[in-house]
SELUMTI-237594 format. One record per residue: residue in one letter; z, x, y of N, C-alpha, C, O in turn. Coordinates in steps of 0.1 Angstrom, whole numbers, padded with zeros to 4 digits, always signed. Layout:
BEGIN
aZXYZXYZXYZXY ...
***
This chain:
BEGIN
m+0835+1189+0872+0839+1190+0887+0827+1202+0886+0826+1208+0875 h+0819+1206+0896+0808+1218+0895+0816+1229+0893+0827+1230+0898 i+0811+1240+0887+0816+1252+0885+0817+1259+0895+0826+1268+0893 g+0810+1259+0906+0814+1269+0915+0824+1265+0927+0831+1272+0934 f+0822+1250+0925+0837+1243+0934+0848+1245+0926+0859+1249+0932 k+0848+1245+0914+0862+1249+0908+0864+1264+0909+0876+1268+0906 r+0857+1274+0912+0864+1285+0913+0870+1285+0929+0880+1292+0932 i+0865+1279+0937+0870+1279+0948+0883+1272+0951+0893+1275+0958 l+0879+1259+0944+0895+1249+0942+0905+1259+0936+0916+1259+0939 g+0898+1269+0926+0907+1273+0917+0919+1283+0926+0931+1282+0926 a+0912+1290+0932+0920+1299+0940+0926+1297+0955+0934+1304+0961 i+0917+1286+0959+0921+1283+0973+0928+1268+0974+0939+1265+0979 g+0920+1260+0968+0925+1245+0967+0931+1239+0958+0933+1227+0961 v+0935+1242+0949+0939+1234+0938+0952+1225+0943+0955+1214+0938 a+0961+1231+0954+0971+1221+0959+0966+1214+0965+0971+1203+0965 l+0952+1216+0973+0947+1205+0984+0941+1196+0975+0941+1185+0980 a+0935+1197+0962+0929+1187+0955+0941+1175+0948+0940+1163+0947 l+0953+1186+0945+0962+1176+0940+0967+1169+0951+0968+1157+0951 a+0970+1176+0960+0975+1165+0975+0965+1154+0975+0971+1143+0974 f+0954+1154+0976+0945+1142+0976+0946+1134+0969+0944+1123+0972 i+0948+1139+0954+0953+1129+0944+0963+1119+0947+0961+1107+0945 a+0973+1125+0950+0987+1120+0954+0987+1112+0966+0995+1102+0967 l+0978+1116+0978+0975+1106+0986+0970+1096+0984+0974+1086+0991 f+0959+1096+0973+0951+1082+0973+0958+1073+0964+0956+1060+0965 a+0967+1078+0954+0977+1070+0948+0981+1062+0957+0983+1050+0955 h+0985+1068+0971+0997+1061+0979+0987+1053+0989+0994+1048+0998 r+0978+1051+0990+0968+1047+0999+0970+1035+1004+0972+1034+1016 a+0971+1023+0994+0974+1010+0999+0989+1010+1005+0991+1001+1013 q+0999+1019+1004+1010+1020+1009+1008+1026+1024+1012+1022+1035 v+1003+1035+1022+0998+1041+1038+0992+1032+1047+0996+1030+1058 n+0978+1024+1041+0974+1016+1048+0986+1007+1056+0988+1009+1068 r+0991+0999+1049+1002+0992+1053+1014+0997+1063+1021+0990+1069 t+1015+1010+1063+1022+1019+1070+1016+1019+1085+1022+1017+1095 s+1003+1023+1083+0999+1025+1096+0999+1014+1104+1001+1014+1117 s+0997+1001+1096+0993+0987+1105+1005+0987+1114+1003+0984+1126 t+1019+0991+1107+1027+0982+1112+1035+0997+1126+1044+0995+1134 g+1027+1008+1125+1028+1019+1133+1040+1029+1131+1046+1036+1139 t+1043+1027+1117+1056+1035+1112+1050+1050+1106+1041+1050+1097 d+1056+1061+1111+1050+1074+1109+1052+1075+1092+1043+1079+1085 e+1063+1072+1087+1066+1077+1075+1071+1064+1066+1081+1057+1070 l+1064+1061+1053+1068+1054+1045+1078+1059+1035+1077+1070+1030 h+1090+1047+1033+1103+1056+1023+1104+1046+1013+1105+1034+1016 s+1104+1051+0999+1106+1041+0990+1122+1038+0986+1130+1046+0989 a+1124+1029+0981+1139+1025+0976+1147+1037+0969+1142+1044+0960 p+1155+1037+0973+1165+1046+0963+1164+1043+0948+1162+1031+0945 v+1165+1051+0941+1165+1047+0924+1180+1047+0923+1188+1056+0926 l+1183+1035+0917+1199+1030+0916+1199+1029+0901+1188+1027+0895 i+1212+1031+0895+1213+1024+0883+1219+1012+0880+1230+1010+0885 p+1215+1002+0871+1216+0990+0871+1231+0989+0867+1235+0995+0856 g+1241+0981+0877+1254+0979+0871+1265+0992+0875+1277+0992+0871 i+1260+1002+0883+1267+1012+0888+1264+1011+0903+1253+1010+0908 q+1276+1011+0911+1280+1011+0926+1281+1027+0927+1290+1033+0921 e+1273+1033+0934+1274+1047+0935+1278+1049+0948+1274+1041+0956 p+1287+1057+0952+1293+1061+0965+1281+1067+0974+1271+1071+0970 a+1283+1066+0986+1273+1067+0994+1269+1084+0996+1258+1088+0999 e+1280+1092+0995+1277+1106+0993+1268+1110+0983+1262+1120+0984 m+1267+1100+0972+1254+1102+0960+1243+1101+0962+1235+1108+0956 r+1241+1090+0974+1228+1085+0974+1222+1095+0986+1228+1098+0997 v+1210+1098+0980+1202+1109+0990+1191+1100+0993+1187+1090+0987 d+1187+1108+1006+1173+1100+1011+1159+1102+1003+1154+1113+1000 p+1153+1088+1000+1141+1089+0991+1132+1099+0994+1133+1104+1006 i+1123+1103+0987+1111+1111+0990+1101+1103+0999+1096+1093+0995 p+1100+1107+1010+1086+1097+1019+1075+1101+1013+1072+1111+1006 v+1068+1092+1017+1051+1090+1014+1045+1095+1024+1047+1092+1036 v+1036+1105+1020+1028+1111+1032+1020+1102+1035+1016+1094+1027 v+1016+1103+1047+1005+1095+1054+0993+1102+1056+0994+1113+1061 l+0982+1097+1052+0970+1102+1052+0966+1106+1068+0970+1096+1076 s+0961+1116+1073+0956+1116+1087+0943+1112+1086+0936+1110+1076 p+0940+1110+1101+0924+1105+1103+0913+1114+1094+0908+1108+1084 p+0911+1125+1095+0902+1133+1087+0903+1132+1072+0892+1133+1065 e+0915+1131+1067+0916+1134+1055+0914+1115+1050+0911+1112+1039 r+0916+1104+1061+0907+1093+1055+0894+1093+1054+0887+1088+1045 m+0890+1099+1063+0874+1104+1064+0867+1107+1051+0857+1102+1047 l+0878+1121+1043+0871+1126+1036+0874+1120+1023+0867+1123+1013 g+0885+1112+1022+0889+1106+1009+0876+1092+1010+0871+1089+1000 d+0872+1086+1020+0861+1078+1018+0849+1084+1014+0841+1077+1008 a+0846+1095+1016+0835+1103+1013+0835+1110+0998+0826+1116+0994 m+0848+1109+0991+0849+1116+0978+0848+1101+0970+0842+1100+0960 q+0853+1093+0975+0850+1081+0966+0835+1078+0965+0830+1075+0954 r+0829+1078+0975+0813+1073+0977+0807+1083+0970+0801+1079+0960 v+0806+1098+0971+0801+1106+0963+0803+1106+0948+0794+1108+0940 g+0815+1105+0945+0820+1105+0928+0815+1121+0924+0816+1131+0931 n+0811+1122+0913+0810+1132+0907+0793+1135+0906+0788+1142+0897 k+0785+1130+0915+0773+1134+0921+0769+1144+0929+0773+1144+0940 g+0760+1153+0927+0755+1161+0932+0762+1172+0936+0759+1178+0946 g+0775+1177+0929+0786+1188+0933+0790+1191+0949+0787+1184+0958 p+0795+1199+0949+0798+1206+0964+0789+1199+0974+0794+1192+0983 a+0776+1203+0973+0765+1200+0984+0763+1185+0992+0759+1182+1003 a+0769+1178+0980+0767+1162+0980+0778+1156+0993+0777+1146+1001 l+0788+1165+0992+0800+1163+1007+0794+1169+1017+0795+1162+1028 l+0787+1179+1019+0787+1185+1030+0782+1176+1041+0785+1180+1053 p+0774+1166+1040+0771+1160+1053+0783+1151+1057+0782+1147+1069 a+0792+1148+1051+0805+1140+1054+0813+1151+1063+0816+1149+1074 l+0815+1161+1054+0826+1172+1057+0821+1177+1073+0829+1179+1083 d+0804+1180+1072+0800+1181+1088+0803+1172+1099+0804+1175+1110 r+0803+1159+1096+0806+1150+1106+0822+1150+1108+0829+1151+1119 i+0827+1150+1097+0844+1150+1100+0847+1163+1107+0856+1162+1115 i+0842+1176+1105+0846+1187+1115+0840+1186+1127+0846+1192+1137 a+0828+1179+1128+0825+1179+1144+0836+1168+1153+0838+1169+1165 k+0840+1160+1146+0849+1152+1152+0861+1158+1150+0869+1153+1159 y+0868+1166+1142+0881+1170+1142+0878+1183+1138+0876+1186+1127 p+0878+1193+1149+0872+1207+1145+0886+1218+1142+0885+1230+1138 d+0894+1213+1143+0907+1218+1141+0912+1217+1124+0921+1224+1118 y+0904+1207+1118+0908+1203+1104+0906+1215+1094+0895+1217+1089 s+0916+1223+1090+0914+1235+1084+0909+1233+1072+0901+1241+1067 d+0914+1219+1064+0910+1221+1046+0895+1213+1049+0888+1212+1039 g+0892+1210+1058+0875+1205+1060+0869+1218+1057+0862+1219+1047 y+0872+1227+1064+0863+1243+1064+0865+1249+1047+0857+1256+1041 v+0877+1244+1041+0879+1248+1027+0870+1242+1019+0864+1247+1009 m+0871+1231+1023+0862+1223+1011+0848+1225+1015+0840+1223+1006 r+0841+1228+1026+0828+1232+1025+0824+1245+1018+0812+1248+1017 l+0836+1254+1011+0834+1266+1010+0825+1264+0995+0815+1271+0992 g+0828+1256+0990+0821+1254+0974+0809+1252+0974+0803+1256+0964 a+0801+1245+0986+0786+1245+0987+0783+1258+0992+0776+1264+0985 f+0787+1264+1003+0780+1278+1011+0784+1289+1000+0776+1299+1000 c+0795+1288+0989+0795+1300+0982+0783+1300+0969+0779+1310+0964 d+0780+1287+0966+0768+1283+0957+0757+1289+0961+0749+1294+0953 s+0755+1289+0976+0742+1288+0983+0741+1303+0987+0732+1307+0994 s+0749+1312+0985+0752+1323+0989+0751+1327+1007+0746+1336+1011 d+0757+1318+1013+0753+1316+1027+0765+1322+1036+0774+1317+1043 r+0760+1338+1033+0773+1345+1038+0779+1344+1053+0791+1346+1055 v+0768+1340+1063+0772+1335+1075+0782+1327+1076+0793+1329+1082 a+0779+1313+1070+0785+1302+1067+0800+1303+1062+0809+1298+1067 i+0800+1309+1052+0812+1312+1044+0820+1321+1051+0832+1321+1048 l+0815+1329+1062+0826+1340+1070+0832+1328+1079+0844+1326+1080 s+0822+1322+1087+0827+1313+1097+0835+1301+1095+0841+1294+1104 n+0836+1297+1080+0843+1286+1075+0860+1289+1074+0870+1284+1078 i+0856+1304+1065+0869+1312+1063+0878+1314+1079+0888+1309+1083 n+0869+1321+1086+0876+1323+1101+0882+1309+1105+0894+1307+1106 n+0874+1301+1107+0880+1287+1111+0892+1279+1102+0902+1273+1106 a+0889+1281+1091+0903+1277+1080+0916+1284+1084+0927+1278+1087 l+0912+1298+1085+0924+1307+1090+0928+1303+1105+0940+1305+1108 r+0920+1300+1113+0927+1300+1129+0934+1285+1128+0942+1281+1136 y+0930+1278+1119+0938+1264+1119+0948+1260+1108+0952+1249+1106 v+0950+1273+1101+0954+1267+1089+0970+1264+1092+0976+1264+1081 s+0976+1262+1102+0989+1259+1105+0989+1241+1106+0999+1234+1107 n+0972+1236+1104+0974+1224+1108+0968+1215+1093+0964+1204+1091 s+0970+1227+1082+0967+1226+1065+0977+1220+1057+0988+1226+1057 r+0976+1210+1052+0988+1208+1040+0992+1218+1031+1003+1218+1026 t+0983+1226+1027+0988+1237+1016+0984+1252+1021+0985+1262+1014 g+0980+1251+1037+0976+1267+1040+0984+1276+1038+0980+1288+1038 k+0994+1275+1036+1004+1288+1033+1000+1293+1021+1001+1305+1017 n+0997+1281+1013+0994+1285+0995+0981+1294+0994+0980+1303+0986 s+0971+1292+1006+0958+1294+1002+0952+1306+1011+0940+1309+1009 i+0961+1314+1021+0957+1323+1030+0954+1335+1021+0944+1342+1024 g+0961+1339+1010+0958+1350+1003+0941+1348+0995+0933+1358+0992 s+0939+1336+0992+0928+1334+0983+0912+1336+0995+0900+1341+0993 l+0920+1331+1006+0909+1328+1018+0906+1344+1023+0895+1349+1025 l+0917+1350+1024+0911+1366+1026+0903+1375+1020+0895+1384+1024 s+0909+1368+1003+0902+1375+0992+0886+1373+0993+0878+1382+0991 v+0883+1362+0996+0867+1357+0996+0861+1364+1009+0849+1369+1009 r+0869+1364+1020+0863+1372+1033+0863+1383+1030+0853+1388+1035 a+0870+1391+1022+0866+1404+1018+0855+1408+1009+0848+1419+1008 k+0856+1397+1001+0842+1398+0990+0829+1398+0997+0821+1406+0994 i+0828+1388+1010+0817+1386+1022+0816+1402+1022+0808+1408+1016 e+0827+1407+1032+0828+1421+1041+0820+1433+1029+0811+1440+1032 h+0827+1432+1016+0820+1441+1006+0808+1439+1004+0802+1449+1002 t+0801+1426+1003+0787+1425+1004+0778+1430+1015+0767+1437+1015 n+0785+1425+1024+0779+1432+1037+0780+1445+1042+0774+1449+1052 g+0788+1453+1035+0786+1468+1035+0799+1474+1043+0801+1486+1046 d+0808+1463+1045+0818+1469+1056+0832+1471+1045+0842+1463+1046 d+0832+1481+1038+0842+1481+1027+0855+1486+1035+0865+1483+1029 p+0857+1493+1047+0870+1494+1052+0878+1477+1057+0890+1474+1059 a+0869+1470+1058+0875+1459+1063+0877+1449+1053+0883+1439+1055 a+0869+1452+1038+0874+1444+1027+0886+1448+1022+0893+1441+1015 m+0888+1463+1026+0903+1468+1020+0912+1464+1028+0923+1460+1023 e+0911+1464+1036+0923+1457+1047+0927+1442+1044+0938+1437+1045 d+0912+1434+1042+0918+1419+1036+0922+1418+1027+0932+1410+1027 l+0917+1424+1014+0926+1427+1003+0937+1430+1001+0944+1425+0992 n+0941+1439+1008+0955+1444+1011+0963+1432+1018+0974+1430+1014 k+0958+1425+1026+0965+1414+1032+0965+1403+1022+0974+1394+1023 a+0955+1402+1014+0955+1391+1005+0969+1393+0995+0976+1383+0993 i+0970+1406+0989+0981+1407+0979+0996+1404+0984+1006+1400+0979 q+0994+1410+0999+1009+1408+1006+1013+1395+1007+1024+1391+1004 a+1002+1384+1011+1005+1372+1011+1013+1365+1002+1020+1355+1005 n+1012+1371+0988+1015+1364+0978+1020+1378+0966+1012+1382+0957 i+1032+1383+0969+1035+1395+0961+1039+1390+0949+1039+1397+0939 a+1044+1377+0951+1049+1375+0938+1038+1370+0924+1041+1371+0912 d+1029+1365+0929+1017+1364+0921+1000+1370+0926+0989+1364+0926 a+1004+1381+0930+0992+1391+0936+0978+1389+0930+0968+1391+0937 t+0978+1386+0915+0965+1386+0909+0959+1379+0912+0947+1381+0910 q+0965+1366+0918+0955+1356+0923+0945+1357+0932+0939+1347+0936 f+0942+1368+0936+0932+1374+0947+0920+1375+0937+0909+1379+0943 v+0919+1372+0926+0905+1377+0917+0896+1364+0919+0884+1364+0917 n+0904+1352+0922+0893+1339+0926+0884+1339+0915+0872+1340+0917 s+0890+1338+0903+0877+1339+0893+0879+1325+0884+0891+1321+0882 g+0868+1318+0879+0873+1308+0868+0873+1310+0856+0876+1300+0848 t+0869+1323+0850+0867+1326+0839+0881+1335+0831+0890+1338+0838 i+0879+1337+0819+0890+1343+0813+0889+1358+0807+0897+1362+0799 a+0877+1367+0814+0874+1382+0812+0868+1387+0822+0863+1380+0831 p+0869+1399+0823+0862+1403+0839+0848+1401+0834+0843+1401+0822 e+0842+1398+0848+0829+1394+0849+0819+1408+0857+0823+1416+0864 k+0806+1406+0853+0797+1415+0858+0788+1411+0869+0782+1419+0877 n+0787+1397+0869+0782+1389+0881+0787+1375+0882+0789+1368+0872 a+0789+1371+0893+0795+1361+0898+0790+1355+0911+0782+1362+0917 s+0793+1344+0916+0789+1340+0930+0791+1349+0943+0796+1360+0945 a+0785+1341+0952+0792+1351+0964+0805+1352+0968+0807+1361+0977 c+0814+1345+0965+0829+1344+0967+0837+1351+0959+0848+1353+0963 t+0831+1356+0945+0840+1359+0935+0839+1374+0930+0829+1379+0925 w+0852+1380+0933+0847+1396+0930+0847+1399+0915+0854+1394+0907 t+0837+1409+0912+0835+1412+0899+0841+1426+0894+0847+1433+0902 q+0838+1431+0881+0844+1442+0880+0834+1452+0882+0840+1463+0884 p+0821+1454+0882+0814+1464+0893+0820+1465+0904+0824+1476+0907 e+0821+1454+0913+0826+1455+0927+0840+1462+0930+0843+1469+0939 m+0849+1458+0919+0862+1464+0921+0861+1482+0918+0869+1490+0923 d+0849+1485+0909+0845+1498+0906+0841+1505+0917+0844+1517+0919 a+0833+1497+0925+0828+1504+0938+0836+1507+0946+0835+1518+0950 l+0847+1498+0952+0861+1499+0961+0865+1512+0957+0866+1521+0966 v+0869+1515+0943+0875+1529+0940+0864+1540+0940+0868+1550+0945 q+0852+1540+0935+0843+1549+0941+0841+1553+0956+0839+1565+0959 r+0843+1541+0965+0842+1543+0979+0855+1551+0984+0856+1560+0992 f+0868+1544+0976+0881+1550+0984+0889+1559+0972+0900+1554+0968 p+0885+1569+0968+0888+1577+0954+0904+1580+0959+0912+1581+0950 n+0907+1580+0972+0919+1590+0974+0930+1578+0982+0940+1581+0989 d+0926+1566+0980+0934+1554+0985+0941+1546+0971+0936+1538+0964 y+0951+1551+0971+0959+1543+0960+0958+1527+0960+0963+1521+0950 r+0952+1521+0970+0954+1507+0970+0940+1504+0963+0941+1493+0958 a+0931+1507+0961+0921+1510+0953+0922+1508+0939+0915+1500+0933 y+0929+1513+0935+0931+1515+0921+0945+1503+0917+0947+1497+0907 l+0954+1503+0930+0962+1491+0928+0954+1476+0926+0957+1468+0918 l+0946+1476+0934+0938+1463+0933+0929+1463+0921+0926+1453+0915 r+0923+1474+0916+0916+1471+0903+0925+1468+0891+0921+1462+0881 g+0937+1473+0892+0946+1473+0883+0952+1457+0882+0953+1450+0872 l+0955+1452+0897+0958+1435+0894+0946+1427+0893+0948+1415+0891 y+0931+1431+0893+0922+1426+0892+0919+1421+0873+0916+1411+0868 y+0922+1434+0869+0924+1435+0854+0934+1424+0847+0933+1417+0836 g+0946+1426+0858+0958+1420+0851+0955+1403+0852+0961+1394+0845 f+0945+1401+0862+0944+1387+0863+0942+1379+0850+0950+1370+0848 f+0933+1384+0840+0928+1383+0829+0933+1384+0819+0928+1377+0810 t+0947+1391+0815+0956+1395+0804+0959+1385+0800+0962+1386+0788 q+0961+1373+0805+0967+1362+0801+0959+1357+0789+0965+1352+0779 w+0944+1359+0790+0936+1352+0781+0928+1366+0773+0923+1363+0761 d+0927+1375+0777+0921+1387+0771+0932+1401+0771+0933+1409+0781 l+0937+1402+0762+0945+1412+0758+0937+1424+0761+0944+1432+0767 d+0924+1427+0759+0917+1441+0764+0919+1444+0776+0920+1456+0778 s+0921+1436+0785+0924+1440+0799+0937+1446+0803+0938+1451+0814 l+0947+1446+0794+0960+1449+0799+0959+1465+0799+0965+1471+0808 e+0952+1472+0788+0950+1487+0791+0951+1492+0806+0960+1497+0813 p+0934+1487+0808+0925+1493+0819+0938+1487+0832+0941+1495+0842 a+0943+1477+0830+0953+1472+0841+0965+1482+0843+0969+1486+0854 i+0968+1485+0836+0983+1495+0835+0981+1506+0839+0988+1513+0846 e+0968+1511+0833+0962+1526+0836+0958+1528+0853+0960+1538+0861 n+0952+1514+0856+0951+1515+0872+0964+1517+0880+0966+1525+0889 l+0973+1507+0876+0984+1507+0884+0995+1522+0882+1002+1528+0890 r+0992+1525+0868+0997+1539+0870+0991+1550+0877+0998+1559+0882 k+0978+1548+0878+0972+1559+0889+0977+1557+0904+0980+1566+0913 a+0977+1543+0906+0981+1538+0921+0995+1544+0922+0998+1550+0932 g+1004+1544+0913+1020+1549+0915+1020+1564+0915+1030+1569+0920 e+1011+1572+0909+1011+1586+0909+1005+1588+0923+1013+1595+0929 m+0994+1585+0933+0989+1587+0944+1000+1582+0955+1000+1586+0966 n+1009+1574+0950+1017+1569+0959+1032+1565+0955+1037+1554+0953 v+1038+1577+0955+1051+1576+0944+1061+1570+0955+1072+1569+0951 s+1059+1566+0963+1071+1557+0976+1068+1543+0975+1075+1535+0983 s+1060+1539+0968+1055+1526+0967+1061+1520+0957+1061+1525+0946 a+1069+1506+0958+1074+1499+0948+1063+1489+0942+1066+1484+0931 l+1051+1486+0947+1044+1477+0943+1038+1483+0928+1035+1473+0921 p+1035+1494+0923+1027+1499+0910+1040+1495+0898+1037+1490+0887 p+1051+1497+0901+1058+1495+0890+1060+1480+0889+1058+1474+0878 f+1063+1473+0900+1063+1458+0900+1053+1452+0893+1055+1447+0883 f+1041+1452+0898+1029+1448+0894+1027+1451+0879+1023+1442+0871 s+1030+1465+0875+1030+1467+0859+1038+1455+0851+1033+1449+0841 a+1051+1452+0857+1056+1445+0849+1052+1431+0851+1053+1423+0841 h+1047+1427+0863+1042+1413+0864+1031+1412+0855+1029+1401+0849 v+1022+1422+0853+1010+1423+0844+1012+1418+0828+1006+1410+0821 r+1024+1428+0826+1028+1430+0812+1036+1413+0806+1036+1408+0794 e+1044+1406+0819+1046+1396+0816+1037+1386+0814+1038+1377+0806 r+1023+1386+0824+1015+1376+0823+1006+1378+0811+0998+1370+0807 a+1007+1389+0805+0999+1392+0790+1005+1386+0778+0999+1381+0769 f+1019+1388+0781+1028+1382+0767+1037+1368+0772+1047+1363+0766 s+1032+1361+0784+1039+1351+0785+1037+1341+0776+1046+1333+0776 i+1029+1338+0768+1026+1329+0756+1026+1339+0741+1031+1335+0730 k+1020+1350+0744+1022+1357+0730+1036+1361+0724+1039+1364+0713 r+1042+1361+0734+1057+1364+0727+1062+1356+0722+1072+1359+0716 l+1057+1344+0722+1064+1333+0709+1062+1338+0697+1070+1334+0689 g+1053+1345+0691+1046+1349+0680+1054+1363+0677+1052+1368+0666 m+1063+1370+0685+1066+1383+0682+1079+1381+0675+1085+1370+0672 s+1083+1393+0672+1093+1393+0663+1106+1400+0674+1104+1407+0684 d+1119+1395+0669+1129+1397+0681+1130+1413+0685+1133+1417+0696 a+1126+1423+0672+1124+1435+0681+1114+1438+0688+1113+1448+0696 q+1104+1429+0686+1092+1434+0695+1093+1427+0711+1086+1431+0721 r+1103+1416+0709+1104+1411+0725+1117+1417+0731+1120+1416+0743 q+1125+1425+0719+1132+1435+0729+1127+1447+0735+1130+1452+0745 d+1117+1451+0726+1110+1464+0733+1101+1459+0745+1099+1468+0754 l+1095+1447+0747+1090+1441+0758+1096+1440+0769+1092+1444+0780 q+1109+1434+0765+1122+1433+0779+1124+1448+0780+1121+1453+0791 h+1128+1454+0772+1130+1470+0779+1119+1477+0787+1121+1482+0798 v+1109+1475+0782+1096+1480+0793+1095+1475+0806+1092+1482+0815 l+1099+1459+0808+1098+1452+0817+1109+1455+0822+1104+1458+0833 l+1121+1458+0823+1133+1463+0830+1132+1473+0835+1135+1475+0847 t+1126+1484+0827+1124+1499+0834+1117+1499+0845+1120+1505+0855 d+1104+1489+0843+1092+1490+0857+1100+1482+0869+1100+1485+0881 l+1109+1471+0863+1114+1466+0878+1126+1471+0883+1129+1468+0895 t+1132+1480+0874+1143+1486+0879+1138+1501+0889+1144+1506+0898 a+1128+1504+0885+1120+1512+0890+1112+1508+0900+1106+1518+0905 a+1110+1497+0905+1105+1490+0918+1117+1490+0927+1117+1495+0938 l+1127+1484+0921+1136+1482+0931+1145+1496+0936+1151+1497+0946 a+1143+1506+0928+1150+1518+0932+1138+1524+0944+1141+1533+0952 l+1128+1519+0945+1120+1524+0956+1121+1513+0969+1119+1516+0981 d+1125+1501+0965+1123+1490+0978+1134+1479+0971+1132+1468+0965 p+1148+1484+0976+1158+1475+0970+1156+1459+0975+1162+1451+0967 n+1150+1454+0985+1146+1444+0990+1131+1435+0987+1126+1426+0994 l+1127+1442+0976+1117+1435+0970+1121+1424+0963+1124+1426+0951 l+1122+1412+0968+1129+1398+0963+1121+1397+0950+1127+1399+0939 p+1108+1394+0950+1103+1392+0938+1104+1400+0923+1102+1396+0912 s+1109+1413+0927+1111+1422+0917+1128+1418+0911+1132+1418+0899 l+1138+1414+0924+1151+1411+0919+1149+1398+0912+1158+1396+0903 t+1139+1386+0914+1138+1377+0905+1131+1377+0894+1132+1368+0885 d+1124+1388+0895+1118+1388+0879+1129+1395+0870+1133+1389+0859 r+1135+1405+0875+1147+1411+0868+1157+1403+0863+1164+1405+0853 a+1159+1394+0869+1172+1385+0867+1168+1377+0854+1176+1374+0845 q+1152+1373+0855+1147+1364+0848+1146+1369+0832+1147+1362+0822 v+1145+1383+0833+1145+1390+0820+1157+1392+0811+1157+1398+0801 
***
């Protein structure tokens, strides 16, 4: 898959892409269902041969999702294009689909791959705004709002509207507190100096801090930016924690800096902890518990912190 499109799908539409894979797998069944006018197709329940199960032990089988008309059109276009031409090859089909179904949110998301590659900021903003406007019609919309807001913030920053960018980035992390590092929208394993029109870079995060030196959110966001890469690049852990510590000092009433500190450390050592000694793992758990307990002391209703502390 084209690298620019990978980045857009990576943060905005992985679930959308997987949904299409699953949907196309059921296409023959869907076509049969549509021809009979049935709204949903149910598979037969899974039974154990020779076992007579009581009725209360049988649950409704998972319904097979039926493709909507624009999804059928998009599926046909994707099959025709295949791997040729990258995101731009789908643009003519997507234009036709959106002209016919202007409330098709996922279509606007799919068009972002080409527009981000071409750095067409006007088209990027228009498509993001429409994707958000009709997000209730999307299969995966609730999972992509934060990433869409992050991309919009990047364009606003590039256009010189940093106050709007800060507001959208704040909304982006609030949309997914439990995994707020995903706003970064990067397909790489380390902080970048240069990237596509839709992807945040290290210099751009530095620029936000310089623009808002007294706003704790700027340090919070830069800490989360570095935190995204800690899973692969352990050198990013120190600047991530340092920025989150600074954010906590600037806003002592916010539970987010200590919660995100724990989240970033957990991300950094999610795999590496397997190679730790028992003593090292206990030390890590102690640090995680300290941060999560501090977050809950500031906000007892911060559910992701309660969940993470229970897991630790």
